[in-house]
mmCIF file of the N, C-alpha and C atoms, coordinates in Angstrom:
data_MODEL
# 
_entry.id   MODEL 
# 
loop_
_atom_site.group_PDB 
_atom_site.id 
_atom_site.type_symbol 
_atom_site.label_atom_id 
_atom_site.label_alt_id 
_atom_site.label_comp_id 
_atom_site.label_asym_id 
_atom_site.label_entity_id 
_atom_site.label_seq_id 
_atom_site.pdbx_PDB_ins_code 
_atom_site.Cartn_x 
_atom_site.Cartn_y 
_atom_site.Cartn_z 
_atom_site.occupancy 
_atom_site.B_iso_or_equiv 
_atom_site.pdbx_formal_charge 
_atom_site.auth_seq_id 
_atom_site.auth_comp_id 
_atom_site.auth_asym_id 
_atom_site.auth_atom_id 
_atom_site.pdbx_PDB_model_num 
ATOM 1   N N  . MET A 1 1  ? 99.625  86.555  132.209 1.00 0.00 ? 1  MET A N  1 
ATOM 2   C CA . MET A 1 1  ? 99.759  86.894  131.108 1.00 0.00 ? 1  MET A CA 1 
ATOM 3   C C  . MET A 1 1  ? 99.720  88.084  132.123 1.00 0.00 ? 1  MET A C  1 
ATOM 4   N N  . PRO A 1 2  ? 100.342 89.406  131.683 1.00 0.00 ? 2  PRO A N  1 
ATOM 5   C CA . PRO A 1 2  ? 100.640 90.611  132.205 1.00 0.00 ? 2  PRO A CA 1 
ATOM 6   C C  . PRO A 1 2  ? 99.176  91.369  131.197 1.00 0.00 ? 2  PRO A C  1 
ATOM 7   N N  . THR A 1 3  ? 98.760  92.295  132.067 1.00 0.00 ? 3  THR A N  1 
ATOM 8   C CA . THR A 1 3  ? 97.741  93.081  131.986 1.00 0.00 ? 3  THR A CA 1 
ATOM 9   C C  . THR A 1 3  ? 98.571  94.018  130.439 1.00 0.00 ? 3  THR A C  1 
ATOM 10  N N  . SER A 1 4  ? 97.518  94.854  129.888 1.00 0.00 ? 4  SER A N  1 
ATOM 11  C CA . SER A 1 4  ? 97.738  96.245  130.059 1.00 0.00 ? 4  SER A CA 1 
ATOM 12  C C  . SER A 1 4  ? 97.874  97.296  130.989 1.00 0.00 ? 4  SER A C  1 
ATOM 13  N N  . ASP A 1 5  ? 98.682  98.543  130.805 1.00 0.00 ? 5  ASP A N  1 
ATOM 14  C CA . ASP A 1 5  ? 98.795  99.660  131.592 1.00 0.00 ? 5  ASP A CA 1 
ATOM 15  C C  . ASP A 1 5  ? 97.968  100.514 131.559 1.00 0.00 ? 5  ASP A C  1 
ATOM 16  N N  . ASN A 1 6  ? 96.576  100.582 130.946 1.00 0.00 ? 6  ASN A N  1 
ATOM 17  C CA . ASN A 1 6  ? 96.562  101.548 130.702 1.00 0.00 ? 6  ASN A CA 1 
ATOM 18  C C  . ASN A 1 6  ? 94.883  101.538 131.624 1.00 0.00 ? 6  ASN A C  1 
ATOM 19  N N  . GLY A 1 7  ? 94.953  100.620 133.105 1.00 0.00 ? 7  GLY A N  1 
ATOM 20  C CA . GLY A 1 7  ? 93.356  100.730 133.512 1.00 0.00 ? 7  GLY A CA 1 
ATOM 21  C C  . GLY A 1 7  ? 93.137  99.389  133.245 1.00 0.00 ? 7  GLY A C  1 
ATOM 22  N N  . ILE A 1 8  ? 93.019  99.209  132.857 1.00 0.00 ? 8  ILE A N  1 
ATOM 23  C CA . ILE A 1 8  ? 91.409  98.126  131.540 1.00 0.00 ? 8  ILE A CA 1 
ATOM 24  C C  . ILE A 1 8  ? 92.509  97.116  132.848 1.00 0.00 ? 8  ILE A C  1 
ATOM 25  N N  . GLU A 1 9  ? 91.900  95.883  133.040 1.00 0.00 ? 9  GLU A N  1 
ATOM 26  C CA . GLU A 1 9  ? 92.240  94.763  133.828 1.00 0.00 ? 9  GLU A CA 1 
ATOM 27  C C  . GLU A 1 9  ? 91.980  93.640  133.132 1.00 0.00 ? 9  GLU A C  1 
ATOM 28  N N  . ASP A 1 10 ? 90.570  93.921  131.794 1.00 0.00 ? 10 ASP A N  1 
ATOM 29  C CA . ASP A 1 10 ? 90.528  92.300  131.694 1.00 0.00 ? 10 ASP A CA 1 
ATOM 30  C C  . ASP A 1 10 ? 90.877  92.301  129.792 1.00 0.00 ? 10 ASP A C  1 
ATOM 31  N N  . HIS A 1 11 ? 91.518  93.424  130.029 1.00 0.00 ? 11 HIS A N  1 
ATOM 32  C CA . HIS A 1 11 ? 92.431  93.217  128.748 1.00 0.00 ? 11 HIS A CA 1 
ATOM 33  C C  . HIS A 1 11 ? 93.809  92.451  127.841 1.00 0.00 ? 11 HIS A C  1 
ATOM 34  N N  . VAL A 1 12 ? 94.154  91.863  127.890 1.00 0.00 ? 12 VAL A N  1 
ATOM 35  C CA . VAL A 1 12 ? 95.565  91.313  127.355 1.00 0.00 ? 12 VAL A CA 1 
ATOM 36  C C  . VAL A 1 12 ? 95.826  91.060  126.152 1.00 0.00 ? 12 VAL A C  1 
ATOM 37  N N  . SER A 1 13 ? 97.152  92.479  125.817 1.00 0.00 ? 13 SER A N  1 
ATOM 38  C CA . SER A 1 13 ? 97.294  92.488  124.223 1.00 0.00 ? 13 SER A CA 1 
ATOM 39  C C  . SER A 1 13 ? 97.343  91.183  123.608 1.00 0.00 ? 13 SER A C  1 
ATOM 40  N N  . ALA A 1 14 ? 97.280  91.228  122.396 1.00 0.00 ? 14 ALA A N  1 
ATOM 41  C CA . ALA A 1 14 ? 97.063  89.747  121.801 1.00 0.00 ? 14 ALA A CA 1 
ATOM 42  C C  . ALA A 1 14 ? 99.084  89.295  121.040 1.00 0.00 ? 14 ALA A C  1 
ATOM 43  N N  . ALA A 1 15 ? 99.455  90.033  121.582 1.00 0.00 ? 15 ALA A N  1 
ATOM 44  C CA . ALA A 1 15 ? 101.003 89.859  121.650 1.00 0.00 ? 15 ALA A CA 1 
ATOM 45  C C  . ALA A 1 15 ? 101.433 88.863  122.197 1.00 0.00 ? 15 ALA A C  1 
ATOM 46  N N  . PHE A 1 16 ? 100.788 88.590  123.021 1.00 0.00 ? 16 PHE A N  1 
ATOM 47  C CA . PHE A 1 16 ? 101.421 87.977  124.543 1.00 0.00 ? 16 PHE A CA 1 
ATOM 48  C C  . PHE A 1 16 ? 100.673 86.476  124.111 1.00 0.00 ? 16 PHE A C  1 
ATOM 49  N N  . SER A 1 17 ? 100.012 86.243  122.995 1.00 0.00 ? 17 SER A N  1 
ATOM 50  C CA . SER A 1 17 ? 99.519  84.619  122.793 1.00 0.00 ? 17 SER A CA 1 
ATOM 51  C C  . SER A 1 17 ? 100.038 84.011  122.148 1.00 0.00 ? 17 SER A C  1 
ATOM 52  N N  . ARG A 1 18 ? 100.518 82.989  122.219 1.00 0.00 ? 18 ARG A N  1 
ATOM 53  C CA . ARG A 1 18 ? 101.181 82.207  121.246 1.00 0.00 ? 18 ARG A CA 1 
ATOM 54  C C  . ARG A 1 18 ? 100.332 81.633  119.694 1.00 0.00 ? 18 ARG A C  1 
ATOM 55  N N  . GLU A 1 19 ? 99.873  81.544  119.789 1.00 0.00 ? 19 GLU A N  1 
ATOM 56  C CA . GLU A 1 19 ? 99.057  81.406  117.996 1.00 0.00 ? 19 GLU A CA 1 
ATOM 57  C C  . GLU A 1 19 ? 99.388  82.885  117.845 1.00 0.00 ? 19 GLU A C  1 
ATOM 58  N N  . ASN A 1 20 ? 99.622  84.016  118.258 1.00 0.00 ? 20 ASN A N  1 
ATOM 59  C CA . ASN A 1 20 ? 99.414  85.342  116.958 1.00 0.00 ? 20 ASN A CA 1 
ATOM 60  C C  . ASN A 1 20 ? 101.480 85.617  117.010 1.00 0.00 ? 20 ASN A C  1 
ATOM 61  N N  . VAL A 1 21 ? 101.630 84.422  117.352 1.00 0.00 ? 21 VAL A N  1 
ATOM 62  C CA . VAL A 1 21 ? 103.042 85.560  117.327 1.00 0.00 ? 21 VAL A CA 1 
ATOM 63  C C  . VAL A 1 21 ? 104.517 83.751  116.855 1.00 0.00 ? 21 VAL A C  1 
ATOM 64  N N  . ALA A 1 22 ? 104.043 82.759  116.960 1.00 0.00 ? 22 ALA A N  1 
ATOM 65  C CA . ALA A 1 22 ? 104.262 81.465  117.104 1.00 0.00 ? 22 ALA A CA 1 
ATOM 66  C C  . ALA A 1 22 ? 104.448 80.506  115.835 1.00 0.00 ? 22 ALA A C  1 
ATOM 67  N N  . PHE A 1 23 ? 105.354 80.213  115.935 1.00 0.00 ? 23 PHE A N  1 
ATOM 68  C CA . PHE A 1 23 ? 105.242 78.610  114.119 1.00 0.00 ? 23 PHE A CA 1 
ATOM 69  C C  . PHE A 1 23 ? 104.720 77.782  114.871 1.00 0.00 ? 23 PHE A C  1 
ATOM 70  N N  . HIS A 1 24 ? 103.205 77.196  114.662 1.00 0.00 ? 24 HIS A N  1 
ATOM 71  C CA . HIS A 1 24 ? 103.648 75.769  115.307 1.00 0.00 ? 24 HIS A CA 1 
ATOM 72  C C  . HIS A 1 24 ? 103.437 74.995  114.550 1.00 0.00 ? 24 HIS A C  1 
ATOM 73  N N  . GLY A 1 25 ? 104.780 74.607  113.313 1.00 0.00 ? 25 GLY A N  1 
ATOM 74  C CA . GLY A 1 25 ? 105.070 73.744  112.963 1.00 0.00 ? 25 GLY A CA 1 
ATOM 75  C C  . GLY A 1 25 ? 106.415 73.056  113.178 1.00 0.00 ? 25 GLY A C  1 
ATOM 76  N N  . GLY A 1 26 ? 106.531 72.170  112.325 1.00 0.00 ? 26 GLY A N  1 
ATOM 77  C CA . GLY A 1 26 ? 107.863 71.481  113.258 1.00 0.00 ? 26 GLY A CA 1 
ATOM 78  C C  . GLY A 1 26 ? 109.023 72.055  112.505 1.00 0.00 ? 26 GLY A C  1 
ATOM 79  N N  . GLU A 1 27 ? 110.462 71.142  112.823 1.00 0.00 ? 27 GLU A N  1 
ATOM 80  C CA . GLU A 1 27 ? 111.242 71.324  112.376 1.00 0.00 ? 27 GLU A CA 1 
ATOM 81  C C  . GLU A 1 27 ? 111.841 71.044  110.898 1.00 0.00 ? 27 GLU A C  1 
ATOM 82  N N  . ASP A 1 28 ? 110.794 69.936  110.275 1.00 0.00 ? 28 ASP A N  1 
ATOM 83  C CA . ASP A 1 28 ? 110.690 69.506  109.133 1.00 0.00 ? 28 ASP A CA 1 
ATOM 84  C C  . ASP A 1 28 ? 110.242 71.076  108.286 1.00 0.00 ? 28 ASP A C  1 
ATOM 85  N N  . GLU A 1 29 ? 108.818 71.193  108.979 1.00 0.00 ? 29 GLU A N  1 
ATOM 86  C CA . GLU A 1 29 ? 107.398 72.103  108.353 1.00 0.00 ? 29 GLU A CA 1 
ATOM 87  C C  . GLU A 1 29 ? 108.913 73.903  107.877 1.00 0.00 ? 29 GLU A C  1 
ATOM 88  N N  . VAL A 1 30 ? 109.819 73.344  109.164 1.00 0.00 ? 30 VAL A N  1 
ATOM 89  C CA . VAL A 1 30 ? 110.882 74.644  109.166 1.00 0.00 ? 30 VAL A CA 1 
ATOM 90  C C  . VAL A 1 30 ? 111.726 75.005  107.328 1.00 0.00 ? 30 VAL A C  1 
ATOM 91  N N  . LEU A 1 31 ? 111.453 73.568  107.397 1.00 0.00 ? 31 LEU A N  1 
ATOM 92  C CA . LEU A 1 31 ? 113.014 73.351  106.466 1.00 0.00 ? 31 LEU A CA 1 
ATOM 93  C C  . LEU A 1 31 ? 112.687 73.032  105.127 1.00 0.00 ? 31 LEU A C  1 
ATOM 94  N N  . ALA A 1 32 ? 111.594 73.341  104.780 1.00 0.00 ? 32 ALA A N  1 
ATOM 95  C CA . ALA A 1 32 ? 110.532 72.511  103.998 1.00 0.00 ? 32 ALA A CA 1 
ATOM 96  C C  . ALA A 1 32 ? 110.534 74.002  103.206 1.00 0.00 ? 32 ALA A C  1 
ATOM 97  N N  . ILE A 1 33 ? 109.797 74.789  104.018 1.00 0.00 ? 33 ILE A N  1 
ATOM 98  C CA . ILE A 1 33 ? 110.001 76.611  103.829 1.00 0.00 ? 33 ILE A CA 1 
ATOM 99  C C  . ILE A 1 33 ? 110.837 77.042  103.455 1.00 0.00 ? 33 ILE A C  1 
ATOM 100 N N  . ALA A 1 34 ? 112.017 76.959  104.121 1.00 0.00 ? 34 ALA A N  1 
ATOM 101 C CA . ALA A 1 34 ? 112.797 77.852  103.607 1.00 0.00 ? 34 ALA A CA 1 
ATOM 102 C C  . ALA A 1 34 ? 113.900 77.281  102.697 1.00 0.00 ? 34 ALA A C  1 
ATOM 103 N N  . ALA A 1 35 ? 113.304 75.942  102.530 1.00 0.00 ? 35 ALA A N  1 
ATOM 104 C CA . ALA A 1 35 ? 114.146 75.299  101.443 1.00 0.00 ? 35 ALA A CA 1 
ATOM 105 C C  . ALA A 1 35 ? 113.011 76.391  99.418  1.00 0.00 ? 35 ALA A C  1 
ATOM 106 N N  . LYS A 1 36 ? 112.392 76.039  99.720  1.00 0.00 ? 36 LYS A N  1 
ATOM 107 C CA . LYS A 1 36 ? 111.625 77.161  98.386  1.00 0.00 ? 36 LYS A CA 1 
ATOM 108 C C  . LYS A 1 36 ? 112.669 78.206  98.027  1.00 0.00 ? 36 LYS A C  1 
ATOM 109 N N  . GLY A 1 37 ? 113.283 79.167  99.801  1.00 0.00 ? 37 GLY A N  1 
ATOM 110 C CA . GLY A 1 37 ? 113.949 80.785  99.065  1.00 0.00 ? 37 GLY A CA 1 
ATOM 111 C C  . GLY A 1 37 ? 113.538 81.750  98.706  1.00 0.00 ? 37 GLY A C  1 
ATOM 112 N N  . PRO A 1 38 ? 113.345 83.071  98.893  1.00 0.00 ? 38 PRO A N  1 
ATOM 113 C CA . PRO A 1 38 ? 113.433 83.652  98.728  1.00 0.00 ? 38 PRO A CA 1 
ATOM 114 C C  . PRO A 1 38 ? 112.346 84.500  97.876  1.00 0.00 ? 38 PRO A C  1 
ATOM 115 N N  . ARG A 1 39 ? 111.560 83.187  97.161  1.00 0.00 ? 39 ARG A N  1 
ATOM 116 C CA . ARG A 1 39 ? 111.228 83.891  95.837  1.00 0.00 ? 39 ARG A CA 1 
ATOM 117 C C  . ARG A 1 39 ? 110.342 84.678  95.598  1.00 0.00 ? 39 ARG A C  1 
ATOM 118 N N  . GLY A 1 40 ? 109.729 85.718  96.301  1.00 0.00 ? 40 GLY A N  1 
ATOM 119 C CA . GLY A 1 40 ? 108.445 86.614  96.560  1.00 0.00 ? 40 GLY A CA 1 
ATOM 120 C C  . GLY A 1 40 ? 109.934 87.680  96.835  1.00 0.00 ? 40 GLY A C  1 
ATOM 121 N N  . THR A 1 41 ? 110.805 87.863  97.169  1.00 0.00 ? 41 THR A N  1 
ATOM 122 C CA . THR A 1 41 ? 112.260 89.348  97.667  1.00 0.00 ? 41 THR A CA 1 
ATOM 123 C C  . THR A 1 41 ? 113.007 88.960  96.290  1.00 0.00 ? 41 THR A C  1 
ATOM 124 N N  . VAL A 1 42 ? 112.819 87.999  95.837  1.00 0.00 ? 42 VAL A N  1 
ATOM 125 C CA . VAL A 1 42 ? 113.237 87.688  94.388  1.00 0.00 ? 42 VAL A CA 1 
ATOM 126 C C  . VAL A 1 42 ? 112.177 88.701  93.042  1.00 0.00 ? 42 VAL A C  1 
ATOM 127 N N  . LEU A 1 43 ? 111.234 87.970  93.098  1.00 0.00 ? 43 LEU A N  1 
ATOM 128 C CA . LEU A 1 43 ? 109.887 88.395  92.175  1.00 0.00 ? 43 LEU A CA 1 
ATOM 129 C C  . LEU A 1 43 ? 110.375 90.369  92.282  1.00 0.00 ? 43 LEU A C  1 
ATOM 130 N N  . VAL A 1 44 ? 109.529 90.156  93.670  1.00 0.00 ? 44 VAL A N  1 
ATOM 131 C CA . VAL A 1 44 ? 109.517 91.917  94.097  1.00 0.00 ? 44 VAL A CA 1 
ATOM 132 C C  . VAL A 1 44 ? 110.673 92.968  93.311  1.00 0.00 ? 44 VAL A C  1 
ATOM 133 N N  . ALA A 1 45 ? 111.736 92.152  93.761  1.00 0.00 ? 45 ALA A N  1 
ATOM 134 C CA . ALA A 1 45 ? 113.850 93.033  93.585  1.00 0.00 ? 45 ALA A CA 1 
ATOM 135 C C  . ALA A 1 45 ? 112.958 92.352  91.575  1.00 0.00 ? 45 ALA A C  1 
ATOM 136 N N  . GLY A 1 46 ? 112.442 92.179  90.927  1.00 0.00 ? 46 GLY A N  1 
ATOM 137 C CA . GLY A 1 46 ? 113.237 91.637  88.897  1.00 0.00 ? 46 GLY A CA 1 
ATOM 138 C C  . GLY A 1 46 ? 112.179 92.738  88.844  1.00 0.00 ? 46 GLY A C  1 
ATOM 139 N N  . ILE A 1 47 ? 110.526 92.876  89.273  1.00 0.00 ? 47 ILE A N  1 
ATOM 140 C CA . ILE A 1 47 ? 109.675 93.829  88.369  1.00 0.00 ? 47 ILE A CA 1 
ATOM 141 C C  . ILE A 1 47 ? 110.777 95.461  89.338  1.00 0.00 ? 47 ILE A C  1 
ATOM 142 N N  . SER A 1 48 ? 110.969 95.768  90.333  1.00 0.00 ? 48 SER A N  1 
ATOM 143 C CA . SER A 1 48 ? 111.077 96.806  90.106  1.00 0.00 ? 48 SER A CA 1 
ATOM 144 C C  . SER A 1 48 ? 112.437 96.681  89.867  1.00 0.00 ? 48 SER A C  1 
ATOM 145 N N  . VAL A 1 49 ? 113.227 96.085  89.232  1.00 0.00 ? 49 VAL A N  1 
ATOM 146 C CA . VAL A 1 49 ? 114.333 96.650  88.010  1.00 0.00 ? 49 VAL A CA 1 
ATOM 147 C C  . VAL A 1 49 ? 114.087 96.398  86.404  1.00 0.00 ? 49 VAL A C  1 
ATOM 148 N N  . ALA A 1 50 ? 112.855 96.034  86.109  1.00 0.00 ? 50 ALA A N  1 
ATOM 149 C CA . ALA A 1 50 ? 111.884 96.165  84.846  1.00 0.00 ? 50 ALA A CA 1 
ATOM 150 C C  . ALA A 1 50 ? 111.196 97.505  84.600  1.00 0.00 ? 50 ALA A C  1 
ATOM 151 N N  . MET A 1 51 ? 110.723 97.766  86.019  1.00 0.00 ? 51 MET A N  1 
ATOM 152 C CA . MET A 1 51 ? 110.241 98.871  85.798  1.00 0.00 ? 51 MET A CA 1 
ATOM 153 C C  . MET A 1 51 ? 111.324 100.415 85.861  1.00 0.00 ? 51 MET A C  1 
ATOM 154 N N  . LEU A 1 52 ? 112.460 100.267 86.520  1.00 0.00 ? 52 LEU A N  1 
ATOM 155 C CA . LEU A 1 52 ? 113.116 101.112 86.751  1.00 0.00 ? 52 LEU A CA 1 
ATOM 156 C C  . LEU A 1 52 ? 113.797 100.793 84.874  1.00 0.00 ? 52 LEU A C  1 
ATOM 157 N N  . LEU A 1 53 ? 113.904 100.252 84.536  1.00 0.00 ? 53 LEU A N  1 
ATOM 158 C CA . LEU A 1 53 ? 114.586 100.060 83.362  1.00 0.00 ? 53 LEU A CA 1 
ATOM 159 C C  . LEU A 1 53 ? 113.322 100.283 82.031  1.00 0.00 ? 53 LEU A C  1 
ATOM 160 N N  . ALA A 1 54 ? 112.746 100.166 82.827  1.00 0.00 ? 54 ALA A N  1 
ATOM 161 C CA . ALA A 1 54 ? 111.136 101.018 80.691  1.00 0.00 ? 54 ALA A CA 1 
ATOM 162 C C  . ALA A 1 54 ? 111.607 102.007 81.077  1.00 0.00 ? 54 ALA A C  1 
ATOM 163 N N  . ILE A 1 55 ? 111.350 102.361 82.174  1.00 0.00 ? 55 ILE A N  1 
ATOM 164 C CA . ILE A 1 55 ? 111.557 104.320 82.579  1.00 0.00 ? 55 ILE A CA 1 
ATOM 165 C C  . ILE A 1 55 ? 112.787 104.971 82.452  1.00 0.00 ? 55 ILE A C  1 
ATOM 166 N N  . TRP A 1 56 ? 113.753 104.438 81.817  1.00 0.00 ? 56 TRP A N  1 
ATOM 167 C CA . TRP A 1 56 ? 115.150 104.807 81.367  1.00 0.00 ? 56 TRP A CA 1 
ATOM 168 C C  . TRP A 1 56 ? 114.948 104.915 80.126  1.00 0.00 ? 56 TRP A C  1 
ATOM 169 N N  . ILE A 1 57 ? 114.549 103.228 79.585  1.00 0.00 ? 57 ILE A N  1 
ATOM 170 C CA . ILE A 1 57 ? 113.926 103.989 77.428  1.00 0.00 ? 57 ILE A CA 1 
ATOM 171 C C  . ILE A 1 57 ? 113.383 104.679 77.529  1.00 0.00 ? 57 ILE A C  1 
ATOM 172 N N  . ALA A 1 58 ? 112.052 104.729 78.167  1.00 0.00 ? 58 ALA A N  1 
ATOM 173 C CA . ALA A 1 58 ? 111.514 106.107 78.098  1.00 0.00 ? 58 ALA A CA 1 
ATOM 174 C C  . ALA A 1 58 ? 112.288 107.057 77.948  1.00 0.00 ? 58 ALA A C  1 
ATOM 175 N N  . PHE A 1 59 ? 112.499 107.672 78.909  1.00 0.00 ? 59 PHE A N  1 
ATOM 176 C CA . PHE A 1 59 ? 113.019 108.546 79.011  1.00 0.00 ? 59 PHE A CA 1 
ATOM 177 C C  . PHE A 1 59 ? 114.550 109.093 77.581  1.00 0.00 ? 59 PHE A C  1 
ATOM 178 N N  . PHE A 1 60 ? 115.105 107.503 77.083  1.00 0.00 ? 60 PHE A N  1 
ATOM 179 C CA . PHE A 1 60 ? 116.175 108.317 76.435  1.00 0.00 ? 60 PHE A CA 1 
ATOM 180 C C  . PHE A 1 60 ? 115.081 108.271 75.022  1.00 0.00 ? 60 PHE A C  1 
ATOM 181 N N  . PHE A 1 61 ? 114.174 107.927 74.663  1.00 0.00 ? 61 PHE A N  1 
ATOM 182 C CA . PHE A 1 61 ? 113.706 107.514 74.229  1.00 0.00 ? 61 PHE A CA 1 
ATOM 183 C C  . PHE A 1 61 ? 112.821 108.783 72.864  1.00 0.00 ? 61 PHE A C  1 
ATOM 184 N N  . PHE A 1 62 ? 112.158 109.223 74.690  1.00 0.00 ? 62 PHE A N  1 
ATOM 185 C CA . PHE A 1 62 ? 111.172 110.722 74.183  1.00 0.00 ? 62 PHE A CA 1 
ATOM 186 C C  . PHE A 1 62 ? 112.193 112.120 75.064  1.00 0.00 ? 62 PHE A C  1 
ATOM 187 N N  . ILE A 1 63 ? 113.085 111.498 75.681  1.00 0.00 ? 63 ILE A N  1 
ATOM 188 C CA . ILE A 1 63 ? 113.330 113.040 75.756  1.00 0.00 ? 63 ILE A CA 1 
ATOM 189 C C  . ILE A 1 63 ? 115.012 113.476 75.242  1.00 0.00 ? 63 ILE A C  1 
ATOM 190 N N  . PHE A 1 64 ? 115.891 112.295 75.343  1.00 0.00 ? 64 PHE A N  1 
ATOM 191 C CA . PHE A 1 64 ? 117.357 112.926 75.489  1.00 0.00 ? 64 PHE A CA 1 
ATOM 192 C C  . PHE A 1 64 ? 117.278 112.268 73.335  1.00 0.00 ? 64 PHE A C  1 
ATOM 193 N N  . VAL A 1 65 ? 115.972 111.527 72.768  1.00 0.00 ? 65 VAL A N  1 
ATOM 194 C CA . VAL A 1 65 ? 116.563 111.127 71.018  1.00 0.00 ? 65 VAL A CA 1 
ATOM 195 C C  . VAL A 1 65 ? 116.510 112.118 70.056  1.00 0.00 ? 65 VAL A C  1 
ATOM 196 N N  . PRO A 1 66 ? 115.039 112.766 70.736  1.00 0.00 ? 66 PRO A N  1 
ATOM 197 C CA . PRO A 1 66 ? 114.624 114.115 70.030  1.00 0.00 ? 66 PRO A CA 1 
ATOM 198 C C  . PRO A 1 66 ? 115.009 115.657 70.159  1.00 0.00 ? 66 PRO A C  1 
ATOM 199 N N  . ARG A 1 67 ? 116.129 115.206 70.928  1.00 0.00 ? 67 ARG A N  1 
ATOM 200 C CA . ARG A 1 67 ? 116.596 116.667 71.011  1.00 0.00 ? 67 ARG A CA 1 
ATOM 201 C C  . ARG A 1 67 ? 118.192 116.515 70.276  1.00 0.00 ? 67 ARG A C  1 
ATOM 202 N N  . GLY A 1 68 ? 118.126 115.048 69.918  1.00 0.00 ? 68 GLY A N  1 
ATOM 203 C CA . GLY A 1 68 ? 119.618 115.504 68.852  1.00 0.00 ? 68 GLY A CA 1 
ATOM 204 C C  . GLY A 1 68 ? 120.882 115.630 69.471  1.00 0.00 ? 68 GLY A C  1 
ATOM 205 N N  . ASP A 1 69 ? 121.640 115.746 68.651  1.00 0.00 ? 69 ASP A N  1 
ATOM 206 C CA . ASP A 1 69 ? 123.403 116.200 69.358  1.00 0.00 ? 69 ASP A CA 1 
ATOM 207 C C  . ASP A 1 69 ? 123.659 117.729 69.627  1.00 0.00 ? 69 ASP A C  1 
ATOM 208 N N  . VAL A 1 70 ? 123.699 117.526 71.097  1.00 0.00 ? 70 VAL A N  1 
ATOM 209 C CA . VAL A 1 70 ? 123.934 118.961 71.970  1.00 0.00 ? 70 VAL A CA 1 
ATOM 210 C C  . VAL A 1 70 ? 125.870 119.485 71.697  1.00 0.00 ? 70 VAL A C  1 
ATOM 211 N N  . GLY A 1 71 ? 125.945 120.061 71.502  1.00 0.00 ? 71 GLY A N  1 
ATOM 212 C CA . GLY A 1 71 ? 126.788 121.290 70.448  1.00 0.00 ? 71 GLY A CA 1 
ATOM 213 C C  . GLY A 1 71 ? 127.289 121.533 69.684  1.00 0.00 ? 71 GLY A C  1 
# 
């Protein structure tokens, strides 16, 4: 394993340790994880879209509607 360049000979970066950067599962485990799909991503995207829609509706009813017709 390579050591760091800062003069400390005993220090080895954690990035060089296999357990810190590699998945220790088999091919079946990887396929099982991939089969579940990006649920977290869809959840975060759904929450952000719901928040954006709620903010837009709040602006519409509290800012635009009370002003009435323009013109």
